[in-house]
Phi, psi and omega in degrees: 000322178300318181296318178295319179297319178294320180296314180297317179298320177296318179296317179297317180298314180295322178297317179297320178295320178295320178297316179297315180296321178298317179297316179298317180293322177296319178296320179295317178299316179299316179296317180295323177294320177297314178299318180298317180298317179298317180294322177295321177296318177298318180299316179296318178298317180292323177296319177296319178296319179298314179300317180297315180294322177296321178295316178298316180297316179298315179297319179296317180295317179299315180298317181291325178292318182289337179281341182288162179278350182281098182291332178296317179293319178296318179297318179298317180294319178297319178296320178298317180295320178297318178297319179295319178296318179296321177297316179297318180297319179296320178294324179292330182278354180292000000 
């Protein structure tokens, strides 16, 4: 009977430790999910900033090209923009 009591006590002890470990792991998972969400939000914000900066850079470049006296370079840039607009238009018509 003593042996059976020790076995049951050991099982109860191990079960309690497993329950505690499970709780700790669930808390860790919850924390990691929160961290992941914050990182995804940061990533989205940075992607938006990059797009904004690329747009500004493109606008600045277009402005500087159009301000130059080199009409050939300005014409080339306008043609590039027209091709890009045509590609976008073709994608919209799909």
